[in-house]
NUKOL-183219 format. One record per residue (C-alpha): x, y, z. Coordinates in pm, whole numbers, plus 50000, padded with zeros to 5 digits. Layout:
% NUKOL-183219
XYZ
...
% end
This chain:
% NUKOL-183219
233305504590111
230575523689927
226945513589955
224015526789753
221545550789911
218825524189880
220815500690109
220965527290382
217235533490345
216405496190364
218535492290678
216775522690833
213405506790757
214505473590911
215795490691228
212525510391251
210505478291224
212795462691488
212035491691724
208285487991667
208535450391737
210535458692052
207715482292157
205205454092100
207225430292319
207615456292597
203895463992587
203015427392639
205625424292916
203935453093100
200455438693043
201545404893183
202585419993517
199995411793779
197665436293951
194865417594130
194055447094359
190435456794290
190615493294399
193875499694210
192245486293894
189055506593955
190855540093999
193305531293722
190265525193501
188895559893585
192225575393485
192345555493160
188755564193070
189295601293140
192465602192930
190805584092640
187795607392650
189975638392639
192185625092361
189155615092152
187645650092182
190985667192122
191735646591811
188245652791671
188905690591690
192385686691542
190995664991261
188865694391147
191895717291168
193895692090963
191245691290688
191305729290655
195125730790642
195295701690395
193015720490155
195135751890198
198365732690127
196865715589821
195685748689675
198745770289750
201875749189816
204565747089692
203015771689444
199345779989375
197825750189198
196865770988892
200515781688846
202345748488887
202105710488876
199045696289055
201025664789142
203505684589355
200665700989550
198985667089600
202215651689735
202625680789980
199035677090103
199275639190147
202645642390325
201085667490567
198165644090645
200525614890709
202605636790941
199545644591154
198435607991156
201855594991263
202085621591534
198575613491663
199385576391676
202575583891871
200555601892138
197815575292149
200225545892183
202115562992464
198965571592655
197495536692623
200535519492766
201075546093036
197555541193172
198255503893194
201785506393334
200725529593620
198555502793784
201245476093732
203945498193883
201695507394179
200985471094267
204605460694200
205695485494470
204135461994728
206755436194625
209985454094531
211375486994407
213115468694122
209875454793980
208055488194026
210915505993846
210975481093558
207185483793512
207445521693489
210555522493270
209415495693027
206025512593004
207815544792904
210075525492667
207075513892465
206535549892361
210265555792310
210555526692069
207225532891894
207665570491848
211195569691707
210545537991508
207515554791349
209305587691280
212335571591111
210045547790920
207805576390802
210705598490688
212465569690510
209345557090331
208455592290220
211935596790068
211815562389902
208335568289754
208615604889648
212345611889634
211335647489724
213035663190026
210555692190006
207725667890089
209545660490415
208985696590523
205245691590475
205375658090662
207275675090943
204785703890951
201965678590992
203775663091288
204665697091435
201255713391402
199495684191571
202215682691838
201835719991905
198115716791979
198445683292158
201185696692387
199325729392453
195965712192513
197415684492727
199505709692923
196495731692999
194475701093109
197125686393337
198195718593507
194645731093564
193965699493762
197355698293933
197205734394055
193635730594179
194345698094361
197465712594528
196065746494633
192795733494777
194115700594910
197525708995052
197275745995129
193625750395233
192615716995384
196045702195468
195275668395309
197845646495125
198695651494757
196715621994620
194025619394885
190925602894727
188685628894899
190025655594664
187685658294360
190535670294134
192895641494209
191725618693925
191755647893679
195355654593792
196325618493716
194495619593383
196425651493303
199755634093359
198855610993071
197345635492823
199995662192882
203225645292987
202735613492781
200455618992479
201475655292429
205145648592492
205105618392257
203745639791974
206245667292066
209365645392050
208075627491739
207905662191583
211425671691701
212945639791559
211145643191225
212075680291200
215775673391262
215845645791000
213865667090752
216185697190786
219275675190747
217845657190443
216775689390267
220335702690301
221875668790215
219855665189895
220895700289788
224575691589846
224335657489676
222625671789369
225505696289333
228395671689389
226785642889199
226585615589467
224365604689762
226965605090037
225385632490255
221875617690230
223255583090309
225035597190616
221755610690758
220045576790726
223095558290860
223495579491174
219735581491243
219345543791209
222335536891436
220895560691696
217695540591712
219685507991719
221785520892011
218565530192195
217175495092140
220315480792303
220105506292587
216435498992661
216925461192641
219855462392886
218245486293140
218225471993491
217955483293853
218985464694170
217005465694493
219565488694657
220175511294355
219155547494314
216495550494037
217875584093920
221305568693880
219825538893696
218015561293447
221055583193387
223345552793350
221055539693075
221325573092894
225135574792920
225465538392809
223305545092503
225355576392425
228605556492438
227195528492220
226045553991962
229445571091954
231255537991897
228785524991634
228875556891427
232685558191443
232905522291317
230355529591041
232205561390937
235495542590906
234045511490741
231685528690495
233905557490389
231715584790536
233055619490611
234775622390951
234025659690979
230295651890964
230795625591236
232535651391455
229615675691411
227145647991498
229045637991813
229385674591915
225585677291918
225285645292120
227885656392377
226325690892413
222975673492474
224555653892759
226195685392902
222875704192888
221285674693069
223935675793342
223565713393394
219775710093403
220195682893664
222295706893875
219525732993882
216605708693935
217905679294140
217025680394510
220525667394591
222025699594455
222445734394603
219825755094406
216845733294505
217945732294869
218455770094882
214965775894738
213555751394996
215335770695271
214025803895134
210495789795160
210715792395539
210305830095492
207175827795277
206115822394915
207525855594791
211065843194860
210245809294705
209235826994384
212135851894385
214865825994447
213315801594196
213135828193925
216755838593983
218075802893954
215765796993657
217315826193471
220795814893571
220115779893433
219505794093084
223155804393039
224935770393015
222285756192781
222325786492550
226135787092546
226125749592476
223735753592182
225765782892049
229065763892078
227575732991917
226265753291622
229505773391586
231895743891612
229775721891381
229705750291129
233485755691143
234335718591137
232275712090822
232905744790638
236145732490469
234145704990293
232635730390054
229505750289981
226475740190190
228375717390427
228615742890710
224825744690758
224635707090701
227085703290991
224685722091220
221815700291096
223825668791172
224645682691515
220875683991578
220525648391444
223295638291684
221635654891980
218385636591897
220105603991798
219275587092129
215835603192152
214205568792196
216025565492529
215195601592620
211475595092555
211645562892760
213055582293057
210565610693009
207465588392987
208665569293294
208035601193498
204225604293463
203805566393491
205455564693834
203755597493934
200415580593867
201635549294047
202445570094355
198955585094345
197365550494318
199415538094615
198135566794830
194535565394710
194345527594753
196245527195084
198875501594976
201055509095278
203935531195389
206615509195229
204955511994888
204525549294935
208225552895023
209195532794711
206945552394474
208065585394630
211645575794545
210655565694190
208605597494145
211455619694263
213745602894008
211085608293742
210875645493820
214625649793805
215065630293482
211995646893328
213595681093388
216775668493220
214905654692918
212975687392879
216255706792870
217615681392624
214585683492391
214475721792403
218195723592318
217705698892033
214845720191904
217215750191910
219765732791688
217005718791468
215455752591397
218865767691322
219265740591057
215665746790947
216715782890887
219335768590650
216655746790490
214465778090454
217275796290268
217735765390049
214005765189963
214075802889896
216995799189655
215275771089466
212275794189419
214495823989339
216335804489069
213025793088918
211735828988910
214945845288786
215525863589116
218945869489274
219965842289521
219985848989898
223135842490101
222015855990438
220195883690623
221635917590724
220305926591071
220765963990990
218255960490707
215045976590849
212845949090702
214975922190869
214955941591197
211175945191178
210875907291148
213425902091426
211405922391679
208075906891584
209555871791596
211055877791940
207635888892072
205795857091970
207155832992242
206145855792536
202715861792380
202295824492313
203335816492673
200955842292819
198005827492629
198755792192755
199435802393117
196325824193118
194375793892993
195705773193282
194825800793532
191245805193410
190655767693402
192175761993747
189945788693902
186845771393764
188035738293906
188795753094249
185195765694267
184005730494180
186185714594451
184835739194710
181275731194597
181765693894642
183385696894984
180495719295088
177565699794934
178595662994962
178005651895324
180935633595481
183365639695191
185765662395374
185685639995682
186535609595466
183515588395557
183525553495410
181785549195072
181555587095022
183305595894697
183665629394519
182295635494171
185615630593992
184075633293645
182985669493707
186615680693741
187625659893438
184875677293236
186055711893346
189675703793256
188655688892920
186365717392815
188815744392923
191815728192753
189965723092424
188715758992433
192205773292485
194425750492272
193645764391924
194075802491968
197715801992084
198925778491810
196905796091542
198315829691652
201905817491594
201095803491248
199115834091133
201795858091263
204375839991048
202205842890736
201425879790801
205105888990848
206015869490534
203385885690315
204135920490454
207945920290467
208875891590237
211895868890266
214095893990451
211475899990719
210935862590763
214685857190806
214675882291093
211395868291228
212765832791250
215995844491413
214165864991677
211685836891739
214455811191785
216535831592034
213575844592236
211865810592229
214915791892358
215435816492646
211795814592756
211545776892712
214715769192909
213905794093185
210365781593240
211225744693213
214115746793461
212445770693707
209355748493713
211395716993773
213335734694050
210145745694233
208645710894199
211635693794358
211965721194623
208425712294731
209295675294737
212455682394937
210375699895205
207825671495198
210655647095267
210875662395617
213215691795563
212575727595683
209525717095885
208155690395649
204545686095539
202045711095677
204695736495776
204805772695656
207785763495437
205725735495281
202815758895203
205215783995045
206885756294843
203465744594719
202765780094597
206125779694415
205275746294258
201895760294153
203625788393963
206135763793820
203535738693699
202345757893389
205945769593335
207455734693309
204555714193174
202505738192960
204295768692820
207965758292843
207865725692646
205255739792403
207575767992294
210125744492136
207275730391923
206125765791841
209545776491707
209695744591498
206205750791357
206895786691249
210205775891088
208405749090888
205585772890789
208225797290662
209945769990456
206655757590311
205495792590215
208915805190099
207835806289735
204665825589821
206585851090028
209035855589741
206295862489486
203495879789680
205035900789961
204115937989991
207665951090055
% end
């Protein structure tokens, strides 16, 4: 049965609207949960106010950046306005602006519901673990539904209105550029506060993690929302849009050659069914009183995966779609699950690596760091092999279909890996919500039973968050490989228009390509160093402020009644430092891409993107997994193992977690956005590099 492309697009729009309505219902379910506890609401209000203040300031800076880039795009892309059609430039500029707006909304919606769900989950822990879990998960699901609903809706509407796949690259760049800065800024904020609170509180003064005497504790909770929720929401919005954009650019090129819309229709069909499967998965998520929250979260993911596989198989058979494309899509999805399982092995405190690092902590922080780094490097191998196999097999499976289908297969593998991204986001956003809830339970003294419940929920959140980070980084790897194909497609369109010989690939022995390869490989470590250095400088300022308050506020360290620290001072330090550091790193990556392109041309950019992709994936996976491992090693010691809280092993594990914090929550997850951004910049500027390069 053949359907027109418009039918697939209409169904995608309807499913997107359904997801947004589902998010609305979940939001009101969370809001309706009771929380009559005055102190919980007061501290929750401080967290919400701090997060809103930071986001408002961050977005005001990014708005100015957006205006400058919009003008640049209008003047120069796809070709300088004086050389081409002004309408094309205007469409590119408007698409970019809409990409930034959608991405900003994704972050704002997630943060708003997270700062409501944390108080509900905290109070619910006084009643039952099931209710506390559901408050946290459904709070996270609001962002999952809203982000993916908005991304699919935005991509579909843009294709319906413009019919121009090239405009999708500009839309995706808008989403990616804002996500890059939001993730970097939020990551610097959250880890500055987290490191300061841990080092001064746990190591120096031997006070609990979320003790209200600690001036940095509210800033730490604010950071969970601006970094792990708002930043992550923008990040995964960007990943989903980029995967769809790359697939559609390649699909349109194939369809224009073969004279039908089958490939484009397949993208919309599989993307829509992925969101529909996630709606079913979120709606059916449950947890019993005696269940393990980690198992409950993973069961939801596996259920959604199975539903998606069945739905797409039925659609492929019923609608006459190409089975080889379905195989490539499912390969990506299965590799995503395998990467998640291997990440779980290296970061779950039930598994050997975390326990061995915890044991090594008995001999001091040096051994915590050494063992964590070694397992972090080891964890890169299965993910990289998985990405490589997924790309290779997808390429080989689709190659017999004809010209262009091999790269399209890789693009659909990325779409498959991100098909259930709404469920992945729901699991990921659950983590910071229950982390905040645990902090509120401790600060408001809701009792040992509530603390035990939220500790269990928080541990599950850390484990699943590590899995989702590995999943999203792997998906970014496949996406940027397909974006490399989209880049070649854009280059050849420009080459044909300018009477230049078409490009089929890049020879690594070509010195221009090799020049780009080495420069591209150097960008992720430089980018990471700038972000981690930003965290370090900011954390040192905050540690001085914590020392000042403990010294100058009488009765604070002793915990006298009605003596409270000046929480807002630490929030101000984190905000100012993050905003100061967020622009340079992202701007460096964008400018480096443009410089390489204008110096070495298309060949250099081909090498640059390849080096950036491989180096970026290695660094991102290593830092994300090592950081998650150190975090759970600390929690394993705190659970009473190897001497428990206050022991030498605990202090060493805290130091390991301190190193891991900017790894897993600042630099690691920001790199996958960075490699997406430079790939999109290269595609957008392909025509300029072709015409104006020096060599």
